[in-house]
VOSEPA-914517 format. One line per 10 residues: number of its first residue (from 0); their letters; for each residue x, y, z of C-alpha. Coordinates in pm, 1 decimal, always signed. Each point is the difference from the previous one (the first is absolute). Example, Ala and Ser with C-alpha at 12.3 -4.5 7.8 and 13.67 -1.06 7.14 Angstrom:
<lummars>
0 = AS = +1230.0,-450.0,+780.0 ~ +137.0,+344.0,-66.0 $
</lummars>
This chain:
<lummars>
0 = MTQATTAAAS = -3713.3,-8133.6,-3195.2 ~ -68.5,+364.8,-83.7 ~ -233.2,+190.6,+229.3 ~ -187.6,+324.4,-57.6 ~ -227.0,+85.9,+288.9 ~ -217.9,+273.5,+137.5 ~ +82.0,+148.5,+340.1 ~ -110.1,-195.6,+307.1 ~ -253.1,+150.6,+237.5 ~ +246.5,+38.7,+288.2 $
10 = FAGLGIMPQL = +354.6,-68.0,+113.6 ~ -142.8,-226.1,+271.3 ~ -149.1,-213.7,-274.5 ~ +350.4,-51.5,-138.6 ~ +117.6,-150.5,+328.2 ~ +196.7,+296.4,+135.3 ~ +72.7,-23.5,+374.7 ~ -172.1,+236.7,+249.9 ~ +309.0,+209.3,+83.2 ~ +55.2,+82.2,-365.3 $
20 = LSRLTELGYQ = -371.6,+63.9,-53.3 ~ +3.5,+250.5,+286.6 ~ +290.8,+186.7,-157.2 ~ -165.4,+1.3,-343.1 ~ -308.0,+159.2,+154.6 ~ +218.4,+270.9,+155.9 ~ +160.2,+62.6,-339.0 ~ -340.4,+36.2,-165.5 ~ +19.0,-315.0,-212.1 ~ -358.1,-106.6,-67.9 $
30 = TPTQVQSATI = -5.4,-268.6,-268.8 ~ +281.8,-188.1,-175.1 ~ +101.0,+88.4,-352.2 ~ -12.5,-264.5,-271.3 ~ +366.5,-92.3,+30.4 ~ -30.2,-22.5,+379.1 ~ -307.3,-223.4,-23.4 ~ +174.8,-234.6,-240.5 ~ +344.9,-0.6,+159.1 ~ -48.0,-6.4,+378.7 $
40 = PAVLAGRDVL = -165.8,-344.8,+28.5 ~ +262.9,-153.3,-231.7 ~ +290.4,+145.1,+202.9 ~ -159.0,-110.4,+328.4 ~ -24.8,-351.1,-146.3 ~ +373.5,+2.3,-73.2 ~ -37.3,+4.3,-377.7 ~ +235.3,+168.8,-245.1 ~ -171.1,+292.5,-171.2 ~ +45.5,+177.1,-332.0 $
50 = AGANTGSGKT = -206.7,+318.7,+9.2 ~ -41.8,+242.6,-286.5 ~ -170.8,+320.0,+108.1 ~ +21.4,+368.1,-85.7 ~ +195.8,+253.3,+199.4 ~ -210.2,+130.9,+289.3 ~ -215.0,-313.4,+33.6 ~ +99.8,-80.3,+358.5 ~ +275.6,-255.5,-60.7 ~ +202.5,+84.7,+313.1 $
60 = AAFALPILQR = -283.6,-91.9,+235.9 ~ -70.1,-305.7,-213.7 ~ +330.9,-155.0,+102.0 ~ +86.1,+184.5,+324.0 ~ -316.1,-95.9,+192.6 ~ +18.2,-377.3,-56.7 ~ +378.1,-2.3,+55.2 ~ -43.9,+172.0,+336.8 ~ -267.1,-252.0,+93.7 ~ +215.8,-295.9,-102.1 $
70 = LAEHALKPPL = +285.7,+142.7,+207.1 ~ -232.4,+27.6,+301.5 ~ -114.8,-358.5,-52.3 ~ +363.1,-119.0,-38.8 ~ -88.2,-130.9,-345.1 ~ +310.8,+168.5,-142.5 ~ +315.5,-157.5,+139.0 ~ +227.2,+71.6,+170.0 ~ -171.9,+214.9,+263.1 ~ +240.6,+278.4,+87.7 $
80 = KRDAKSGNLV = +218.7,-48.2,+307.7 ~ +83.8,+347.4,+117.3 ~ +363.9,-47.4,+86.2 ~ +323.8,+42.4,-188.3 ~ +105.6,-361.4,+61.8 ~ -280.9,-134.7,-219.0 ~ +152.3,+163.9,-307.0 ~ -136.4,+273.8,-222.7 ~ -275.3,-213.4,-149.7 ~ -299.9,+122.0,-197.5 $
90 = SCLVLVPTRE = -345.0,-161.3,-11.2 ~ -151.6,+203.7,-284.7 ~ +183.9,+192.5,-272.8 ~ -177.9,+265.0,-208.4 ~ +193.3,+126.4,-302.8 ~ -98.0,+335.9,-153.1 ~ +151.0,+214.0,-278.5 ~ +43.4,+340.9,+169.0 ~ +103.6,+158.3,+327.3 ~ -329.6,+179.7,+41.8 $
100 = LAQQVGQSFQ = -199.4,-317.8,-51.8 ~ +220.1,-181.9,+254.5 ~ -81.3,+266.6,+258.4 ~ -367.6,-0.5,-89.1 ~ -42.4,-378.6,+16.5 ~ +192.9,-22.3,+326.7 ~ -217.4,+270.3,+153.1 ~ -312.9,-182.1,-116.7 ~ +108.9,-322.0,+172.2 ~ +69.5,+190.4,+321.0 $
110 = SYAERMDIRP = -329.7,+185.8,-15.4 ~ -209.4,-312.6,-59.3 ~ +176.9,-176.3,+290.0 ~ -66.6,+264.3,+267.6 ~ -276.2,-200.8,+174.4 ~ +177.5,-336.5,-10.9 ~ +81.1,-163.7,+334.9 ~ +364.2,-36.5,-102.1 ~ +110.0,+246.6,-261.9 ~ +227.0,-145.2,-265.3 $
120 = KVISVFGGVS = +337.4,+154.4,-65.8 ~ -21.4,+179.6,-335.4 ~ +313.6,+151.9,-154.5 ~ +32.1,+191.0,-328.5 ~ +339.3,+22.1,-171.6 ~ +89.5,+200.3,-309.6 ~ +281.5,+201.1,-152.0 ~ +68.0,+370.9,+23.5 ~ +58.2,-10.5,+376.1 ~ +270.4,-147.9,+222.5 $
130 = ANSQMLALRG = -9.6,-377.8,+25.7 ~ +134.4,+4.4,+357.1 ~ -330.2,+89.9,+165.6 ~ -176.8,-264.7,-208.1 ~ +256.1,-260.2,+104.4 ~ -56.6,+88.3,+364.5 ~ -376.6,-25.4,-42.1 ~ +39.6,-347.8,-151.8 ~ +183.6,-144.6,+300.7 ~ -207.4,-294.0,+113.4 $
140 = GADVLVATPG = -169.2,-18.9,-338.0 ~ -346.0,+112.4,-109.8 ~ -346.6,-142.1,-38.4 ~ -52.0,+208.5,-313.9 ~ +282.5,+150.8,-202.8 ~ -100.4,+244.1,-275.7 ~ +292.2,+66.8,-231.4 ~ +121.6,+132.3,-330.9 ~ +222.8,-259.2,-172.5 ~ +317.4,+207.6,-7.2 $
150 = RLLDLLSSNA = +12.1,+82.0,+370.6 ~ -104.5,-354.3,+90.0 ~ +299.6,-138.6,-189.7 ~ +226.7,+248.0,+182.0 ~ -130.3,-127.4,+333.3 ~ +37.6,-362.6,-106.4 ~ +360.8,+57.2,-105.0 ~ +67.1,+153.9,+342.5 ~ -158.5,-300.4,+176.6 ~ -248.4,+237.6,+160.3 $
160 = IKLNKVACLV = -295.4,-221.1,-91.6 ~ -75.6,-364.4,-79.8 ~ -271.5,-105.8,-242.5 ~ +35.1,-378.6,+19.7 ~ -306.9,-30.7,+226.4 ~ -235.9,+231.0,-189.3 ~ -346.4,-159.2,+3.2 ~ -178.8,+256.2,-215.9 ~ +126.5,+206.8,-294.8 ~ -196.9,+290.3,-148.3 $
170 = LDEADRMLSL = +93.7,+165.6,-328.9 ~ -193.3,+326.4,-6.9 ~ -22.6,+180.1,-335.4 ~ +203.7,-272.6,-166.1 ~ -36.4,+164.1,-342.0 ~ +146.5,+324.7,+130.8 ~ +296.8,-175.3,+157.1 ~ +86.2,-172.3,-325.6 ~ -52.1,+312.9,-211.4 ~ +239.7,+184.6,+230.0 $
180 = GFTEELAEVL = +269.4,-257.0,-74.9 ~ -2.3,-205.3,+320.8 ~ +8.7,-336.5,-180.2 ~ +355.2,-90.4,+101.6 ~ -47.8,+126.5,+355.6 ~ -318.7,-204.1,+35.4 ~ +182.0,-310.4,-118.4 ~ +266.4,+52.8,+268.6 ~ -261.4,+46.8,+272.5 ~ -192.0,-310.8,-105.9 $
190 = KSLPKQKQTL = +316.3,-209.9,+38.6 ~ -0.2,+83.5,+370.6 ~ -358.6,-114.2,+57.6 ~ -118.2,-351.6,+85.0 ~ -181.6,-196.7,-269.1 ~ -294.9,-76.8,+226.7 ~ -190.9,+320.7,+72.9 ~ -326.7,+174.5,-71.9 ~ +38.7,+246.9,-287.8 ~ -233.6,+287.5,-84.3 $
200 = MFSATFPEEV = +54.0,+198.4,-319.0 ~ -183.1,+322.3,-83.5 ~ +27.6,+176.3,-333.9 ~ -205.6,+257.3,-188.1 ~ +126.8,-127.3,-337.0 ~ +155.5,-329.7,-110.5 ~ +295.9,+46.1,-235.0 ~ +200.7,-305.6,-101.8 ~ +246.2,+40.5,+289.0 ~ -283.7,-19.8,+253.8 $
210 = RELTAELLDA = -138.6,-313.5,-164.4 ~ +343.4,-162.7,+19.3 ~ +19.4,+79.1,+372.3 ~ -350.1,-137.0,+48.2 ~ +98.2,-337.8,-141.2 ~ +319.1,-5.3,+205.6 ~ -137.6,+104.6,+338.6 ~ -365.1,-96.7,+37.2 ~ -134.7,-342.5,+87.7 ~ -358.3,-60.7,-122.8 $
220 = PVDIQLQSSA = -94.0,+361.7,+72.2 ~ -345.9,+144.9,+39.0 ~ -11.4,+221.8,-310.7 ~ -194.4,+322.6,+56.9 ~ -29.2,+237.2,-295.5 ~ -187.7,+323.5,+62.7 ~ +180.3,+251.0,-223.7 ~ -207.0,+228.2,-216.1 ~ +145.3,+206.8,-282.8 ~ -220.6,+299.3,+78.6 $
230 = QSTVLQRVIT = -28.0,+79.3,+368.1 ~ -364.6,+88.6,+63.1 ~ +68.8,+251.4,+276.5 ~ +244.6,+203.8,-212.0 ~ -124.1,+241.8,-265.8 ~ +264.0,+12.7,-273.6 ~ +32.5,+312.2,-216.6 ~ +250.3,+72.7,-277.3 ~ +75.7,+356.7,-111.0 ~ +205.0,+82.2,-309.8 $
240 = VNRPNKTALL = +221.3,+307.7,+15.7 ~ +304.2,+146.1,-178.2 ~ +304.4,-95.3,+204.4 ~ +112.0,+359.5,+75.5 ~ -340.5,+65.5,+158.8 ~ -7.7,-302.1,+230.7 ~ +115.9,+175.4,+316.7 ~ -232.2,+297.9,-47.1 ~ -294.6,-235.1,-56.4 ~ +85.6,-201.9,+309.7 $
250 = AQLIKEHDWS = +21.7,+315.9,+210.5 ~ -337.2,+120.5,-127.0 ~ -165.5,-334.4,+75.5 ~ +135.9,-3.4,+356.3 ~ -124.3,+354.5,+63.9 ~ -332.1,-34.3,-182.6 ~ -106.6,-322.8,+169.9 ~ +160.9,+83.8,+335.8 ~ +91.8,-363.2,+59.5 ~ +67.2,-72.4,+365.3 $
260 = QVLIFASAKN = +294.6,-221.2,-99.2 ~ +159.0,-111.1,-323.9 ~ +275.1,-249.7,-77.3 ~ +185.4,+81.9,-323.9 ~ +218.3,-253.7,-178.8 ~ +302.2,+116.2,-198.6 ~ +239.9,-214.9,-200.1 ~ +327.4,+77.1,+177.9 ~ +154.5,+158.0,+309.3 ~ +103.8,+315.7,-187.3 $
270 = SCNHLAQKLS = -349.2,+26.3,-148.4 ~ -147.3,-2.1,+351.2 ~ +231.6,+277.4,+114.5 ~ -56.0,+216.3,-309.6 ~ -377.0,-39.9,+16.7 ~ -5.1,+98.4,+366.9 ~ +197.1,+314.5,-84.4 ~ -233.2,+89.5,-287.6 ~ -310.9,-52.9,+213.7 ~ +153.3,+213.5,+274.7 $
280 = KRGISAEVFH = +33.6,+289.3,-247.9 ~ -374.0,-37.0,-62.9 ~ -81.1,+20.4,+370.4 ~ -34.0,-373.6,+69.2 ~ +219.9,-151.8,+269.2 ~ +101.8,-360.5,-70.1 ~ +232.0,-254.1,+160.7 ~ +198.3,-262.2,-191.8 ~ +45.4,-366.3,+83.1 ~ +268.0,-206.9,-173.5 $
290 = SDKAQGARTR = +300.1,-221.2,+63.9 ~ +254.8,+285.1,+16.7 ~ -157.2,+123.6,+322.8 ~ +145.5,-137.2,+324.4 ~ -216.7,-259.6,+172.5 ~ -77.1,+234.5,+290.3 ~ -116.9,+270.2,-240.9 ~ -208.8,-252.1,-195.3 ~ -168.2,-116.0,+318.2 ~ -75.7,+357.3,+110.8 $
300 = VLDGFKRGDI = -148.3,+90.2,-338.3 ~ -211.4,-314.7,-18.1 ~ -126.3,+43.0,+357.4 ~ -83.7,+363.4,-75.5 ~ -193.6,-101.1,-310.2 ~ -189.6,-269.7,+190.7 ~ -94.1,+251.0,+271.4 ~ -120.7,+245.5,-262.5 ~ +264.9,+260.3,+87.4 ~ +136.1,-26.0,-356.1 $
310 = RVLIATDIAA = -254.8,+72.0,-269.7 ~ +200.6,-69.7,-317.6 ~ +254.9,-279.5,-25.2 ~ +207.0,-73.8,-313.1 ~ +150.4,-348.5,-16.3 ~ +173.2,-249.6,-223.5 ~ -132.4,-353.9,-46.4 ~ +277.0,-170.4,+195.4 ~ -49.6,+219.8,+306.8 ~ -378.9,+16.5,-1.7 $
320 = RGIDIEKLPV = -89.5,-366.0,+37.0 ~ -16.5,+22.9,+378.1 ~ -252.9,+283.3,-2.6 ~ -323.3,-125.5,+151.7 ~ -250.9,+273.8,+78.4 ~ -355.8,-113.5,+47.9 ~ -176.1,+310.9,-130.1 ~ +241.7,+142.4,-257.2 ~ -236.8,+175.6,-240.9 ~ +220.4,+63.6,-305.5 $
330 = VVNFDLPRSP = +293.9,-158.4,-180.8 ~ +154.0,+180.7,-298.9 ~ +223.8,-160.9,-261.0 ~ +207.8,+300.0,-104.6 ~ +235.6,-236.7,-182.9 ~ -97.8,-347.4,-116.5 ~ +151.7,-309.8,+158.9 ~ +206.3,-221.6,-228.3 ~ -180.7,-314.3,+109.8 ~ -375.2,-40.2,-66.7 $
340 = ADYMHRIGRS = -24.1,-187.2,+329.8 ~ +140.3,+303.1,+183.3 ~ -291.4,+205.7,-130.1 ~ -239.9,-220.4,+196.1 ~ +220.2,+18.1,+308.3 ~ +4.7,+378.7,-23.2 ~ -373.7,+50.2,-33.5 ~ -54.2,-256.7,+275.9 ~ +140.4,+251.4,+248.7 ~ -338.2,+173.0,-22.3 $
350 = GRAGEVGLAL = -337.8,-167.8,+43.0 ~ +120.8,-216.2,+290.0 ~ -215.7,-168.0,+264.7 ~ -312.8,+59.6,-206.5 ~ +52.5,+374.8,-31.1 ~ -62.6,+164.7,-338.3 ~ +316.3,+147.9,-153.4 ~ +111.5,+185.8,-310.8 ~ +293.4,-101.8,-218.7 ~ +94.6,+275.7,-243.6 $
360 = TLIAHDEYQH = +252.8,-55.2,-279.1 ~ +151.7,+286.7,-201.1 ~ +140.9,-111.6,-335.1 ~ +194.0,+194.5,-259.5 ~ +44.6,-101.2,-365.4 ~ +313.8,-206.7,+65.0 ~ -195.2,-206.6,+254.1 ~ -307.1,-83.5,-208.5 ~ +138.8,-324.7,-134.7 ~ +130.2,-127.2,+331.8 $
370 = FGVIEKKNKL = -325.8,+78.5,+175.6 ~ -171.5,-207.3,-267.8 ~ +224.6,-290.5,+102.2 ~ -94.9,+56.4,+365.4 ~ -368.2,-11.3,-90.7 ~ +38.2,-315.7,-207.8 ~ +195.0,-189.3,+265.5 ~ -248.8,+97.4,+272.0 ~ -308.0,-50.0,-220.5 ~ -103.2,+364.5,+26.6 $
380 = KLVREQIAGF = -144.9,+248.3,-246.1 ~ -9.9,+351.0,+140.2 ~ -140.4,+315.7,-158.3 ~ +252.8,+274.5,-80.2 ~ -109.4,+332.6,+146.7 ~ +105.9,+360.6,-62.6 ~ +2.9,+287.4,+248.1 ~ -95.4,+343.7,-130.3 ~ +307.8,+214.7,-42.6 ~ +230.3,-303.8,+1.1 $
390 = EADAEAPEGA = -118.9,-188.0,-306.9 ~ +257.5,-223.4,-165.8 ~ +83.1,+86.0,-358.8 ~ -131.6,-239.1,-262.9 ~ +358.0,-62.7,-107.3 ~ +302.3,-13.0,+227.0 ~ +182.6,+334.3,+25.0 ~ +337.2,+2.3,-173.7 ~ +263.1,-170.7,+214.5 ~ -257.7,-153.0,+236.8 $
400 = LVAVKPLVPP = +70.9,-359.3,-100.8 ~ +326.0,-182.2,+50.0 ~ +135.7,-301.9,-183.7 ~ -18.9,-334.5,+172.2 ~ +342.2,-100.5,+126.4 ~ +103.3,-356.3,+80.9 ~ +56.6,-70.5,+367.6 ~ +354.6,-132.8,+23.7 ~ +73.1,-218.1,+304.7 ~ +297.9,+119.7,+207.2 $
410 = AGMGKKKRKQ = +324.4,-187.7,-47.0 ~ +29.8,-300.6,+229.1 ~ -373.5,-36.1,+61.8 ~ -99.6,-365.5,+47.2 ~ -255.0,-182.2,-214.9 ~ -264.4,+1.2,+272.7 ~ +25.7,+376.2,+41.8 ~ -9.9,+54.6,-377.0 ~ -330.7,-184.5,-21.4 ~ -150.2,+244.0,+248.5 $
420 = LPQANIALWG = +79.0,+308.4,-208.7 ~ -295.9,+170.2,-170.8 ~ -40.8,-91.3,-364.6 ~ +210.5,+210.9,-232.9 ~ -302.6,+107.5,-202.1 ~ -147.3,+198.4,+288.9 ~ +50.2,+366.9,-75.9 ~ +230.2,+193.8,+225.6 ~ -148.3,+315.9,+141.5 ~ +27.9,+315.9,-204.2 $
430 = KKD = +114.7,+340.0,+116.5 ~ -160.4,+88.0,+333.0 ~ -155.2,+340.9,+58.2 $
</lummars>
C-alpha cells in the first residue's frame, strides 16, 4: 500500500517514548515532517518500509527515532551484551554512501539518545581513516552500526564484526549508493545478513537498480512516496552566460547579494581547485571539498562550513552528499551534474527544514541541451535569465561547443559496473574558464 500523508500534530501522537520526546524538545523539534509522520508508526510496528522523499525532508529522524525506541524496548534482538565474550554482534546496521553521511547519521543517533535511560552503543565506520581504532570501538559489538559498504567489508574480512544477528537493516540514500557503484559491495554485505530482519529503505529517486533491491529485500513493505519534482522551499533560477564569463559573473553575484553562505558545485576536483583560485584573485576566499582531500581535512572544512566560519565552499557531487546545513541560503550549480537526479540532490542542500533557499544554475551554450534533459527528467520548466553585463550571445562563440565523445568503459570493467556508466550521449564538459 502506498501512503502519502500530511504531518502529524506531534511526535507524542506518533507514539514516541518520553525520553526521546524530551530530547526532541531540547533540539527544537516541534512537529514531525511528512516522512516522519508516515514512517515512525510503521517502524515502531516492526514493518518493512520503502520511503521515497526528497533530500532534506527529515529522513534520518524518521528511522533513527523509532529504531532507538525499539532498542530500548528490546524489540530488536539481540540486546547488546557489553563484553568481548559475546562476540562483535550488531543489532541495527545503517548503510550510507559517503563518509560524511556516516558521521552525520551516527551523530544524529547519539544526539537523539542523550536522554535515554541506557544509551545505545552507536559506532560509525568509513574509509579514509585507520581501521584499527574502528576495530577497537567495535569490540563487544554495537547496538547501531552506521557504515559505508567498502569499510564494512574490510571489517568483515578481518572478523572485526559479525552481522548474522542483525535485526534491522537501513539503506539510506539507496539511489546514491547504487549510482556510486556500490552494487557489488552491497551484494557482498547482504550475504552476511540474516534473512529474517526488519528492512527500511530510503531513496530520493527510484532507478531500476533500486527497484530490483526493493523486490529482493522488502517483505510487504509500507510504501511511502513523498517526492516532489519541484521543491517548494527552493527558488530555482537559471542564468545563461558565455562560458569565459562564468567566474566573473559568479564573483559579482556573491559580492552583490552578500550571501552569508554559498555552496558551489563544480564538475571535478581540478575544477574546484581552479575555481577557488580564480575567486581568490577576485577577493573571495573559498574552501574546496572533494575526495582528494584527506579525511581529517574534509572533516575540518565541513565543520567550519557548518559553524559558519567558511562562507564559500566549492564541492564535487561525490563529496557533497554528506553536507547537511539547516539554514544554507544558496546553492550554485557552476557546472551541471551529469545525472538529472543529482540536480535535485544538489538543490536539496538548500531549503532544508522548511527554510526558504535559492538554487542558482549558470549555464553556457554547451550546457543548454543537457540542462533541457535535466528539466525534462525532473518535470521542470525554468525561465532563462540574463544578467546585465554578462548576457550570453545569441549564438555560441567560436570554439565554445565541443563534440560529443563516446564514454568508453575501462578495460576489465564488469558488466554490472558498465551498466552504471552515464549514457554515451551525454555531452562531456567543454573547455572550462
